[in-house]
PDB file of N, CA, C and O in Angstrom:
ATOM      1  N   UNK A   1      93.574  84.373  70.625  1.00  0.00           N
ATOM      2  CA  UNK A   1      93.536  85.670  71.760  1.00  0.00           C
ATOM      3  C   UNK A   1      94.867  85.393  72.333  1.00  0.00           C
ATOM      4  O   UNK A   1      95.246  86.494  72.731  1.00  0.00           O
ATOM      5  N   UNK A   2      95.696  84.607  72.568  1.00  0.00           N
ATOM      6  CA  UNK A   2      96.688  84.470  73.135  1.00  0.00           C
ATOM      7  C   UNK A   2      97.812  85.039  72.577  1.00  0.00           C
ATOM      8  O   UNK A   2      98.709  85.527  73.263  1.00  0.00           O
ATOM      9  N   UNK A   3      97.818  84.997  70.978  1.00  0.00           N
ATOM     10  CA  UNK A   3      98.837  85.497  70.509  1.00  0.00           C
ATOM     11  C   UNK A   3      98.731  86.856  70.339  1.00  0.00           C
ATOM     12  O   UNK A   3      99.749  87.529  70.497  1.00  0.00           O
ATOM     13  N   UNK A   4      97.689  87.393  70.047  1.00  0.00           N
ATOM     14  CA  UNK A   4      97.221  88.848  70.265  1.00  0.00           C
ATOM     15  C   UNK A   4      97.927  89.502  71.548  1.00  0.00           C
ATOM     16  O   UNK A   4      98.830  90.339  71.539  1.00  0.00           O
ATOM     17  N   UNK A   5      97.301  88.923  72.639  1.00  0.00           N
ATOM     18  CA  UNK A   5      98.154  89.468  74.057  1.00  0.00           C
ATOM     19  C   UNK A   5      99.572  89.373  74.123  1.00  0.00           C
ATOM     20  O   UNK A   5     100.195  90.420  74.298  1.00  0.00           O
ATOM     21  N   UNK A   6     100.249  88.198  74.002  1.00  0.00           N
ATOM     22  CA  UNK A   6     102.251  88.242  73.869  1.00  0.00           C
ATOM     23  C   UNK A   6     102.537  88.785  72.966  1.00  0.00           C
ATOM     24  O   UNK A   6     103.726  89.092  72.887  1.00  0.00           O
ATOM     25  N   UNK A   7     101.578  89.198  71.786  1.00  0.00           N
ATOM     26  CA  UNK A   7     102.505  89.989  70.837  1.00  0.00           C
ATOM     27  C   UNK A   7     102.352  91.741  71.308  1.00  0.00           C
ATOM     28  O   UNK A   7     103.061  92.664  70.908  1.00  0.00           O
ATOM     29  N   UNK A   8     101.528  91.789  71.995  1.00  0.00           N
ATOM     30  CA  UNK A   8     101.686  93.048  72.760  1.00  0.00           C
ATOM     31  C   UNK A   8     101.670  93.185  73.806  1.00  0.00           C
ATOM     32  O   UNK A   8     101.226  94.255  74.222  1.00  0.00           O
ATOM     33  N   UNK A   9     102.044  92.392  74.556  1.00  0.00           N
ATOM     34  CA  UNK A   9     102.402  92.241  76.080  1.00  0.00           C
ATOM     35  C   UNK A   9     101.332  92.345  77.185  1.00  0.00           C
ATOM     36  O   UNK A   9     101.497  92.348  78.405  1.00  0.00           O
ATOM     37  N   UNK A  10     100.347  92.418  76.562  1.00  0.00           N
ATOM     38  CA  UNK A  10      98.789  92.632  77.476  1.00  0.00           C
ATOM     39  C   UNK A  10      98.571  91.625  77.980  1.00  0.00           C
ATOM     40  O   UNK A  10      99.501  90.855  78.219  1.00  0.00           O
ATOM     41  N   UNK A  11      96.941  91.236  78.382  1.00  0.00           N
ATOM     42  CA  UNK A  11      96.575  89.924  79.413  1.00  0.00           C
ATOM     43  C   UNK A  11      95.834  89.387  78.859  1.00  0.00           C
ATOM     44  O   UNK A  11      95.448  90.069  77.910  1.00  0.00           O
ATOM     45  N   UNK A  12      95.376  88.474  78.918  1.00  0.00           N
ATOM     46  CA  UNK A  12      93.876  87.953  78.537  1.00  0.00           C
ATOM     47  C   UNK A  12      93.267  87.868  79.973  1.00  0.00           C
ATOM     48  O   UNK A  12      94.066  88.029  80.896  1.00  0.00           O
ATOM     49  N   UNK A  13      92.373  87.709  80.187  1.00  0.00           N
ATOM     50  CA  UNK A  13      90.920  88.082  81.016  1.00  0.00           C
ATOM     51  C   UNK A  13      89.835  87.306  80.867  1.00  0.00           C
ATOM     52  O   UNK A  13      88.761  87.901  80.944  1.00  0.00           O
ATOM     53  N   UNK A  14      89.788  85.479  80.566  1.00  0.00           N
ATOM     54  CA  UNK A  14      88.790  84.911  80.421  1.00  0.00           C
ATOM     55  C   UNK A  14      87.345  84.846  81.207  1.00  0.00           C
ATOM     56  O   UNK A  14      87.713  85.290  82.294  1.00  0.00           O
ATOM     57  N   UNK A  15      86.294  84.648  81.323  1.00  0.00           N
ATOM     58  CA  UNK A  15      84.960  84.267  82.206  1.00  0.00           C
ATOM     59  C   UNK A  15      84.303  83.876  81.666  1.00  0.00           C
ATOM     60  O   UNK A  15      84.478  83.862  80.448  1.00  0.00           O
ATOM     61  N   UNK A  16      82.968  83.233  82.326  1.00  0.00           N
ATOM     62  CA  UNK A  16      82.373  82.006  81.949  1.00  0.00           C
ATOM     63  C   UNK A  16      81.274  82.116  83.230  1.00  0.00           C
ATOM     64  O   UNK A  16      80.270  81.404  83.267  1.00  0.00           O
ATOM     65  N   UNK A  17      81.510  82.824  83.975  1.00  0.00           N
ATOM     66  CA  UNK A  17      80.010  83.522  85.050  1.00  0.00           C
ATOM     67  C   UNK A  17      80.151  84.532  85.487  1.00  0.00           C
ATOM     68  O   UNK A  17      81.278  84.990  85.296  1.00  0.00           O
ATOM     69  N   UNK A  18      79.408  85.214  86.089  1.00  0.00           N
ATOM     70  CA  UNK A  18      79.129  86.389  86.830  1.00  0.00           C
ATOM     71  C   UNK A  18      80.029  86.310  87.658  1.00  0.00           C
ATOM     72  O   UNK A  18      80.318  87.487  87.875  1.00  0.00           O
ATOM     73  N   UNK A  19      80.744  85.607  88.343  1.00  0.00           N
ATOM     74  CA  UNK A  19      81.533  86.104  89.576  1.00  0.00           C
ATOM     75  C   UNK A  19      82.917  85.512  88.839  1.00  0.00           C
ATOM     76  O   UNK A  19      83.852  85.936  89.518  1.00  0.00           O
ATOM     77  N   UNK A  20      83.268  84.965  88.086  1.00  0.00           N
ATOM     78  CA  UNK A  20      84.935  85.229  87.088  1.00  0.00           C
ATOM     79  C   UNK A  20      84.847  86.128  86.280  1.00  0.00           C
ATOM     80  O   UNK A  20      85.941  86.477  85.836  1.00  0.00           O
ATOM     81  N   UNK A  21      83.745  86.809  85.786  1.00  0.00           N
ATOM     82  CA  UNK A  21      83.650  88.357  85.317  1.00  0.00           C
ATOM     83  C   UNK A  21      84.498  89.395  86.846  1.00  0.00           C
ATOM     84  O   UNK A  21      85.583  89.869  87.185  1.00  0.00           O
ATOM     85  N   UNK A  22      83.310  89.279  87.235  1.00  0.00           N
ATOM     86  CA  UNK A  22      83.925  90.147  89.031  1.00  0.00           C
ATOM     87  C   UNK A  22      85.631  89.936  89.232  1.00  0.00           C
ATOM     88  O   UNK A  22      86.423  90.793  89.623  1.00  0.00           O
ATOM     89  N   UNK A  23      85.903  88.646  88.874  1.00  0.00           N
ATOM     90  CA  UNK A  23      87.006  88.232  89.583  1.00  0.00           C
ATOM     91  C   UNK A  23      88.146  89.147  87.869  1.00  0.00           C
ATOM     92  O   UNK A  23      89.056  89.969  87.966  1.00  0.00           O
ATOM     93  N   UNK A  24      87.782  88.770  87.071  1.00  0.00           N
ATOM     94  CA  UNK A  24      88.506  89.351  85.840  1.00  0.00           C
ATOM     95  C   UNK A  24      88.634  91.183  85.993  1.00  0.00           C
ATOM     96  O   UNK A  24      89.684  91.780  85.753  1.00  0.00           O
ATOM     97  N   UNK A  25      87.616  91.726  86.343  1.00  0.00           N
ATOM     98  CA  UNK A  25      87.169  92.817  86.534  1.00  0.00           C
ATOM     99  C   UNK A  25      88.272  93.389  87.740  1.00  0.00           C
ATOM    100  O   UNK A  25      89.003  94.362  87.555  1.00  0.00           O
ATOM    101  N   UNK A  26      88.239  92.716  88.791  1.00  0.00           N
ATOM    102  CA  UNK A  26      89.061  93.261  89.480  1.00  0.00           C
ATOM    103  C   UNK A  26      90.540  92.949  89.586  1.00  0.00           C
ATOM    104  O   UNK A  26      91.292  93.707  90.198  1.00  0.00           O
ATOM    105  N   UNK A  27      90.951  91.881  89.017  1.00  0.00           N
ATOM    106  CA  UNK A  27      92.181  91.593  88.032  1.00  0.00           C
ATOM    107  C   UNK A  27      92.559  93.212  87.798  1.00  0.00           C
ATOM    108  O   UNK A  27      93.109  94.120  88.420  1.00  0.00           O
ATOM    109  N   UNK A  28      91.857  92.969  86.393  1.00  0.00           N
ATOM    110  CA  UNK A  28      92.375  94.277  85.597  1.00  0.00           C
ATOM    111  C   UNK A  28      92.386  95.732  86.294  1.00  0.00           C
ATOM    112  O   UNK A  28      93.168  96.617  85.945  1.00  0.00           O
ATOM    113  N   UNK A  29      91.458  95.874  87.286  1.00  0.00           N
ATOM    114  CA  UNK A  29      91.489  97.438  88.251  1.00  0.00           C
ATOM    115  C   UNK A  29      92.636  97.316  88.605  1.00  0.00           C
ATOM    116  O   UNK A  29      93.321  98.279  88.261  1.00  0.00           O
ATOM    117  N   UNK A  30      93.338  96.304  89.325  1.00  0.00           N
ATOM    118  CA  UNK A  30      94.494  96.208  90.422  1.00  0.00           C
ATOM    119  C   UNK A  30      95.441  96.102  89.402  1.00  0.00           C
ATOM    120  O   UNK A  30      96.520  96.101  89.995  1.00  0.00           O
ATOM    121  N   UNK A  31      95.659  96.008  88.142  1.00  0.00           N
ATOM    122  CA  UNK A  31      96.430  95.864  86.716  1.00  0.00           C
ATOM    123  C   UNK A  31      96.718  97.489  86.718  1.00  0.00           C
ATOM    124  O   UNK A  31      97.792  97.894  87.163  1.00  0.00           O
ATOM    125  N   UNK A  32      95.920  98.232  86.307  1.00  0.00           N
ATOM    126  CA  UNK A  32      95.511  99.450  86.221  1.00  0.00           C
ATOM    127  C   UNK A  32      96.338 100.673  87.254  1.00  0.00           C
ATOM    128  O   UNK A  32      96.956 101.726  87.099  1.00  0.00           O
ATOM    129  N   UNK A  33      95.995  99.970  88.128  1.00  0.00           N
ATOM    130  CA  UNK A  33      96.296 100.985  89.557  1.00  0.00           C
ATOM    131  C   UNK A  33      97.870 100.823  89.758  1.00  0.00           C
ATOM    132  O   UNK A  33      98.439 101.512  90.605  1.00  0.00           O
ATOM    133  N   UNK A  34      98.465 100.043  89.089  1.00  0.00           N
ATOM    134  CA  UNK A  34      99.907  99.352  89.879  1.00  0.00           C
ATOM    135  C   UNK A  34     100.631  99.690  88.183  1.00  0.00           C
ATOM    136  O   UNK A  34     101.718  99.132  88.034  1.00  0.00           O
ATOM    137  N   UNK A  35     100.218 100.388  87.147  1.00  0.00           N
ATOM    138  CA  UNK A  35     101.116 100.291  86.019  1.00  0.00           C
ATOM    139  C   UNK A  35     101.452 101.628  85.397  1.00  0.00           C
ATOM    140  O   UNK A  35     100.619 102.534  85.362  1.00  0.00           O
ATOM    141  N   UNK A  36     102.701 101.753  84.894  1.00  0.00           N
ATOM    142  CA  UNK A  36     103.668 102.930  84.538  1.00  0.00           C
ATOM    143  C   UNK A  36     103.440 102.851  83.157  1.00  0.00           C
ATOM    144  O   UNK A  36     102.951 101.848  82.638  1.00  0.00           O
ATOM    145  N   UNK A  37     103.760 103.828  82.550  1.00  0.00           N
ATOM    146  CA  UNK A  37     104.239 103.980  81.037  1.00  0.00           C
ATOM    147  C   UNK A  37     105.335 104.294  80.789  1.00  0.00           C
ATOM    148  O   UNK A  37     105.453 105.383  81.349  1.00  0.00           O
ATOM    149  N   UNK A  38     106.298 104.051  80.282  1.00  0.00           N
ATOM    150  CA  UNK A  38     107.512 104.504  79.751  1.00  0.00           C
ATOM    151  C   UNK A  38     107.502 104.847  78.565  1.00  0.00           C
ATOM    152  O   UNK A  38     106.529 104.305  78.041  1.00  0.00           O
ATOM    153  N   UNK A  39     108.078 105.482  77.810  1.00  0.00           N
ATOM    154  CA  UNK A  39     108.504 105.420  76.854  1.00  0.00           C
ATOM    155  C   UNK A  39     109.801 105.038  75.682  1.00  0.00           C
ATOM    156  O   UNK A  39     110.344 104.044  76.165  1.00  0.00           O
ATOM    157  N   UNK A  40     110.381 105.329  74.619  1.00  0.00           N
ATOM    158  CA  UNK A  40     111.699 105.217  74.329  1.00  0.00           C
ATOM    159  C   UNK A  40     111.360 105.272  72.911  1.00  0.00           C
ATOM    160  O   UNK A  40     110.400 105.004  72.190  1.00  0.00           O
ATOM    161  N   UNK A  41     112.841 105.847  72.784  1.00  0.00           N
ATOM    162  CA  UNK A  41     112.651 106.598  71.184  1.00  0.00           C
ATOM    163  C   UNK A  41     114.142 106.023  70.649  1.00  0.00           C
ATOM    164  O   UNK A  41     115.009 106.444  71.414  1.00  0.00           O
ATOM    165  N   UNK A  42     114.699 105.212  69.600  1.00  0.00           N
ATOM    166  CA  UNK A  42     115.525 103.975  69.330  1.00  0.00           C
ATOM    167  C   UNK A  42     116.940 105.118  69.001  1.00  0.00           C
ATOM    168  O   UNK A  42     116.953 105.919  68.066  1.00  0.00           O
ATOM    169  N   UNK A  43     117.782 104.983  69.767  1.00  0.00           N
ATOM    170  CA  UNK A  43     119.028 106.061  68.386  1.00  0.00           C
ATOM    171  C   UNK A  43     119.775 105.606  67.742  1.00  0.00           C
ATOM    172  O   UNK A  43     120.767 106.245  67.392  1.00  0.00           O
ATOM    173  N   UNK A  44     119.496 103.979  67.252  1.00  0.00           N
ATOM    174  CA  UNK A  44     120.033 102.973  66.618  1.00  0.00           C
ATOM    175  C   UNK A  44     119.224 103.141  64.850  1.00  0.00           C
ATOM    176  O   UNK A  44     119.588 102.502  63.863  1.00  0.00           O
ATOM    177  N   UNK A  45     118.312 103.970  64.883  1.00  0.00           N
ATOM    178  CA  UNK A  45     117.485 104.034  63.606  1.00  0.00           C
ATOM    179  C   UNK A  45     117.963 103.112  62.401  1.00  0.00           C
ATOM    180  O   UNK A  45     117.079 102.531  61.772  1.00  0.00           O
ATOM    181  N   UNK A  46     119.427 102.913  61.991  1.00  0.00           N
ATOM    182  CA  UNK A  46     119.765 102.816  61.017  1.00  0.00           C
ATOM    183  C   UNK A  46     119.825 101.188  60.814  1.00  0.00           C
ATOM    184  O   UNK A  46     119.995 100.645  59.722  1.00  0.00           O
ATOM    185  N   UNK A  47     119.616 100.352  62.360  1.00  0.00           N
ATOM    186  CA  UNK A  47     119.824  98.966  62.311  1.00  0.00           C
ATOM    187  C   UNK A  47     118.101  98.890  62.288  1.00  0.00           C
ATOM    188  O   UNK A  47     117.331  99.212  63.193  1.00  0.00           O
ATOM    189  N   UNK A  48     117.786  98.352  60.936  1.00  0.00           N
ATOM    190  CA  UNK A  48     116.272  97.862  60.622  1.00  0.00           C
ATOM    191  C   UNK A  48     115.929  96.363  60.979  1.00  0.00           C
ATOM    192  O   UNK A  48     116.677  95.502  60.516  1.00  0.00           O
ATOM    193  N   UNK A  49     114.996  96.027  61.664  1.00  0.00           N
ATOM    194  CA  UNK A  49     114.667  94.571  61.735  1.00  0.00           C
ATOM    195  C   UNK A  49     113.963  94.541  63.170  1.00  0.00           C
ATOM    196  O   UNK A  49     113.277  95.404  63.717  1.00  0.00           O
ATOM    197  N   UNK A  50     114.404  93.097  63.665  1.00  0.00           N
ATOM    198  CA  UNK A  50     113.160  93.280  64.964  1.00  0.00           C
ATOM    199  C   UNK A  50     114.539  93.611  66.299  1.00  0.00           C
ATOM    200  O   UNK A  50     115.756  93.632  66.116  1.00  0.00           O
ATOM    201  N   UNK A  51     113.861  93.804  67.430  1.00  0.00           N
ATOM    202  CA  UNK A  51     114.524  94.838  68.317  1.00  0.00           C
ATOM    203  C   UNK A  51     114.006  93.995  69.317  1.00  0.00           C
ATOM    204  O   UNK A  51     112.812  93.852  69.056  1.00  0.00           O
ATOM    205  N   UNK A  52     114.349  93.266  70.488  1.00  0.00           N
ATOM    206  CA  UNK A  52     113.875  93.080  71.948  1.00  0.00           C
ATOM    207  C   UNK A  52     113.942  93.834  72.733  1.00  0.00           C
ATOM    208  O   UNK A  52     114.826  94.690  72.722  1.00  0.00           O
ATOM    209  N   UNK A  53     112.868  93.737  73.823  1.00  0.00           N
ATOM    210  CA  UNK A  53     112.524  94.681  74.507  1.00  0.00           C
ATOM    211  C   UNK A  53     113.245  93.629  76.165  1.00  0.00           C
ATOM    212  O   UNK A  53     113.022  92.427  76.307  1.00  0.00           O
ATOM    213  N   UNK A  54     113.940  94.349  77.020  1.00  0.00           N
ATOM    214  CA  UNK A  54     113.847  94.273  78.163  1.00  0.00           C
ATOM    215  C   UNK A  54     113.878  94.985  79.279  1.00  0.00           C
ATOM    216  O   UNK A  54     114.546  95.983  79.010  1.00  0.00           O
ATOM    217  N   UNK A  55     113.464  95.039  80.587  1.00  0.00           N
ATOM    218  CA  UNK A  55     113.145  96.498  81.163  1.00  0.00           C
ATOM    219  C   UNK A  55     113.637  96.049  82.593  1.00  0.00           C
ATOM    220  O   UNK A  55     112.994  95.086  83.010  1.00  0.00           O
ATOM    221  N   UNK A  56     114.541  96.471  83.380  1.00  0.00           N
ATOM    222  CA  UNK A  56     115.228  95.897  84.601  1.00  0.00           C
ATOM    223  C   UNK A  56     114.899  97.107  85.566  1.00  0.00           C
ATOM    224  O   UNK A  56     115.153  98.272  85.258  1.00  0.00           O
ATOM    225  N   UNK A  57     114.312  96.730  86.761  1.00  0.00           N
ATOM    226  CA  UNK A  57     114.060  98.175  87.809  1.00  0.00           C
ATOM    227  C   UNK A  57     115.157  97.960  88.834  1.00  0.00           C
ATOM    228  O   UNK A  57     114.882  97.257  89.806  1.00  0.00           O
ATOM    229  N   UNK A  58     116.501  98.544  88.717  1.00  0.00           N
ATOM    230  CA  UNK A  58     117.302  98.299  89.564  1.00  0.00           C
ATOM    231  C   UNK A  58     116.953  98.750  90.626  1.00  0.00           C
ATOM    232  O   UNK A  58     116.148  99.679  90.557  1.00  0.00           O
ATOM    233  N   UNK A  59     117.480  98.210  92.269  1.00  0.00           N
ATOM    234  CA  UNK A  59     117.489  98.125  93.219  1.00  0.00           C
ATOM    235  C   UNK A  59     115.905  98.267  93.791  1.00  0.00           C
ATOM    236  O   UNK A  59     115.635  99.053  94.700  1.00  0.00           O
ATOM    237  N   UNK A  60     115.186  97.655  93.332  1.00  0.00           N
ATOM    238  CA  UNK A  60     113.881  97.129  93.412  1.00  0.00           C
ATOM    239  C   UNK A  60     113.565  95.520  93.353  1.00  0.00           C
ATOM    240  O   UNK A  60     112.969  94.882  92.485  1.00  0.00           O
ATOM    241  N   UNK A  61     114.116  95.127  94.466  1.00  0.00           N
ATOM    242  CA  UNK A  61     113.940  93.409  94.575  1.00  0.00           C
ATOM    243  C   UNK A  61     112.313  93.245  94.905  1.00  0.00           C
ATOM    244  O   UNK A  61     111.813  92.143  94.681  1.00  0.00           O
ATOM    245  N   UNK A  62     111.652  94.089  95.320  1.00  0.00           N
ATOM    246  CA  UNK A  62     109.999  93.967  95.508  1.00  0.00           C
ATOM    247  C   UNK A  62     109.138  93.578  94.071  1.00  0.00           C
ATOM    248  O   UNK A  62     108.218  92.814  93.777  1.00  0.00           O
ATOM    249  N   UNK A  63     110.153  94.746  93.237  1.00  0.00           N
ATOM    250  CA  UNK A  63     109.275  94.180  91.646  1.00  0.00           C
ATOM    251  C   UNK A  63     109.946  92.787  91.151  1.00  0.00           C
ATOM    252  O   UNK A  63     111.083  92.406  90.875  1.00  0.00           O
ATOM    253  N   UNK A  64     108.612  92.212  91.186  1.00  0.00           N
ATOM    254  CA  UNK A  64     108.515  90.963  90.565  1.00  0.00           C
ATOM    255  C   UNK A  64     108.589  90.635  89.062  1.00  0.00           C
ATOM    256  O   UNK A  64     109.218  89.732  88.510  1.00  0.00           O
ATOM    257  N   UNK A  65     107.806  91.577  88.536  1.00  0.00           N
ATOM    258  CA  UNK A  65     107.728  91.415  86.966  1.00  0.00           C
ATOM    259  C   UNK A  65     107.744  92.840  86.382  1.00  0.00           C
ATOM    260  O   UNK A  65     107.661  93.873  87.047  1.00  0.00           O
ATOM    261  N   UNK A  66     107.885  92.733  84.812  1.00  0.00           N
ATOM    262  CA  UNK A  66     107.737  93.770  84.584  1.00  0.00           C
ATOM    263  C   UNK A  66     106.933  93.687  82.905  1.00  0.00           C
ATOM    264  O   UNK A  66     107.631  93.272  81.980  1.00  0.00           O
ATOM    265  N   UNK A  67     106.077  93.930  82.739  1.00  0.00           N
ATOM    266  CA  UNK A  67     105.264  93.585  81.213  1.00  0.00           C
ATOM    267  C   UNK A  67     105.438  94.440  80.271  1.00  0.00           C
ATOM    268  O   UNK A  67     105.413  95.671  80.276  1.00  0.00           O
ATOM    269  N   UNK A  68     105.676  93.436  79.197  1.00  0.00           N
ATOM    270  CA  UNK A  68     105.908  94.364  77.839  1.00  0.00           C
ATOM    271  C   UNK A  68     105.781  93.887  76.713  1.00  0.00           C
ATOM    272  O   UNK A  68     105.653  92.680  76.508  1.00  0.00           O
ATOM    273  N   UNK A  69     105.792  94.470  76.124  1.00  0.00           N
ATOM    274  CA  UNK A  69     105.764  93.532  74.798  1.00  0.00           C
ATOM    275  C   UNK A  69     107.123  92.811  74.370  1.00  0.00           C
ATOM    276  O   UNK A  69     108.133  93.366  74.802  1.00  0.00           O
ATOM    277  N   UNK A  70     107.326  91.620  73.562  1.00  0.00           N
ATOM    278  CA  UNK A  70     108.849  90.991  73.286  1.00  0.00           C
ATOM    279  C   UNK A  70     109.448  91.879  72.805  1.00  0.00           C
ATOM    280  O   UNK A  70     110.631  92.055  73.096  1.00  0.00           O
ATOM    281  N   UNK A  71     108.713  92.766  71.837  1.00  0.00           N
ATOM    282  CA  UNK A  71     109.859  93.826  70.975  1.00  0.00           C
ATOM    283  C   UNK A  71     109.425  94.284  69.771  1.00  0.00           C
ATOM    284  O   UNK A  71     108.424  93.865  69.189  1.00  0.00           O
ATOM    285  N   UNK A  72     110.233  95.223  69.346  1.00  0.00           N
ATOM    286  CA  UNK A  72     109.618  95.718  67.998  1.00  0.00           C
ATOM    287  C   UNK A  72     110.116  95.713  66.543  1.00  0.00           C
ATOM    288  O   UNK A  72     111.289  95.349  66.454  1.00  0.00           O
ATOM    289  N   UNK A  73     109.448  96.063  65.246  1.00  0.00           N
ATOM    290  CA  UNK A  73     110.091  96.232  63.993  1.00  0.00           C
ATOM    291  C   UNK A  73     110.593  97.512  63.853  1.00  0.00           C
ATOM    292  O   UNK A  73     109.977  98.535  64.150  1.00  0.00           O
ATOM    293  N   UNK A  74     111.617  97.459  63.440  1.00  0.00           N
ATOM    294  CA  UNK A  74     112.166  99.114  62.699  1.00  0.00           C
ATOM    295  C   UNK A  74     112.658  99.141  61.463  1.00  0.00           C
ATOM    296  O   UNK A  74     113.788  98.770  61.145  1.00  0.00           O
ATOM    297  N   UNK A  75     111.904  99.536  60.814  1.00  0.00           N
ATOM    298  CA  UNK A  75     111.639  99.607  59.343  1.00  0.00           C
ATOM    299  C   UNK A  75     112.858  99.877  58.655  1.00  0.00           C
ATOM    300  O   UNK A  75     113.861 100.183  59.299  1.00  0.00           O
ATOM    301  N   UNK A  76     112.869  99.819  57.767  1.00  0.00           N
ATOM    302  CA  UNK A  76     114.533 100.533  56.787  1.00  0.00           C
ATOM    303  C   UNK A  76     114.376 101.600  56.662  1.00  0.00           C
ATOM    304  O   UNK A  76     113.288 102.070  56.996  1.00  0.00           O
ATOM    305  N   UNK A  77     115.320 102.372  56.168  1.00  0.00           N
ATOM    306  CA  UNK A  77     115.051 104.049  56.129  1.00  0.00           C
ATOM    307  C   UNK A  77     114.930 104.114  54.359  1.00  0.00           C
ATOM    308  O   UNK A  77     114.725 105.188  53.793  1.00  0.00           O
TER     309      UNK A  77
END
């Protein structure tokens, strides 16, 4: 599970009781209410291979963390 969540930029919510399930659902709800979706269309489509993803939010010191997947593969044309 950890490999899948790291590769996709997701999060893992484990639980083993009713209470920890409720906590996981609460965390998931909090995450959904504070999420944004951005898209990107690469302008270097001739550069096949692995490309890292890095997202910065300038001017927002209150943003502690931006959750993304680590990168993407671009196939050769």
